N, C-alpha and C positions, 0 to 999 in steps of 0.2 A: 276692451271693454271685459270687467272680471266674469270670473264664469261662476256659476254657482258651487257649492259644496257639493260632494258626492253625499247620497240622503243617508248613508249607513255616518258618515262623520258627521252633517249634521245633529241626530239621534243622539250619537254619546255625548258633544259638545253641549246639547241640551239637554242631557242626562248629570251630567258633571256640572252643569250652573243650578238645576233644582237639588243637587245633592242626591239625588234620586242612588245612585251607589254607594254615597260612602253610609247612608238611611238604611241599606239593604244589609251592606254588610255587618252594620252594626247590630240587626237586626238576626240575621245571622248567624252572628259570633252567641249574641245573647240566646238564642233558640238554643244552641247545641250546650251553651253550658248549663240552660233547665234543664235540658233533656239531660246531661250527665248525671245531674246533681237527684233528679227524678228517680231517672235509675239506682243512684245510689243508696238515694232516702226510701223509696219504698220498698225495693226491696229488704231492707233492713227492720222496716214498717211490717212484713210480712203481709204488704196490700198485694191483691193479686196482678200477675203480671199485664190484664188487658190498660188499668190506670196508666202506663207508660206508655200504652199502645194512643190510650186518648190524650197523653199530654203532645205525643208525637201530632198526632193530626192537629193540634189548638195549632203546634209550633207551623205546620206546613200550610194551613187555611188562612193563620192570619198574614204569611208572606207575599200575595198576591193586593192585600188589604194595606201591608205597609211600601210597597211599590205605588200604591194608588196615592194615598195619603201625601208623603216623600213626595210625589210627580205636581199634586193641586196646593199642597201649603209647603207655604215658608215659616220657619225661625224665626224671628228677628227678636232684638231688642223689647220693643213695645209688646212682644205677643206673635203668636200665632195669627197667620195672616192668608188669605186665600195669594197664587202667586197669581201676579200681571205681565203676560209675557211681554208684552210692549217695555212694560219696563224694566226688564231684567235686560242688566250689562253682558256683555260679550265678556269681560274682565279681561284680564291679563296674567297668560300663565307665567308664576314666576318657577326658577328650579326649584325652591322646597312644596312649590302648589304639584310636581309632578314625584316629588318623592313620596308625597303624603298618599297621593292617587297610588303608587306603585307600592306601598306599602297595603294599602288597603287589598287592591288587587291580591297581595301573597294571602292575607290574612283570610281574604274571601275564599280563596282555593283552597286554602291549610283546611277551611271547615270546611267546605265540599268532602273534600278525602275523608276527614275524621269523621264527618258520618257517613260515610261510602263505606271504610273502616267497621266502623264501629256497628251502622245498620246489615252490612255487607255478608 
């Protein structure tokens, strides 16, 4: 008899299937770039320091919204659609998909590291 997958594994598989991990990584990298540019440009324009803090707050508050939207919606060739959990296929994991996941994970960790260094 087949045993159910451990809860942690099924959650990770579901996050991958819905492309939540990729969406959040793209958001984190983009947010980091926006923070870098805002720090550089706002300083050159002579704007007060709280403007960069405002951008940081917006990026941080936007993260859970991005996670929620990535979980609920799928981007298809026919537009943005609600995810239907019954129609999602498990998909076949190819070696290239493992490589893409590894690259995304490394970029995500590098982004977190850079944010820690910049803000710490």
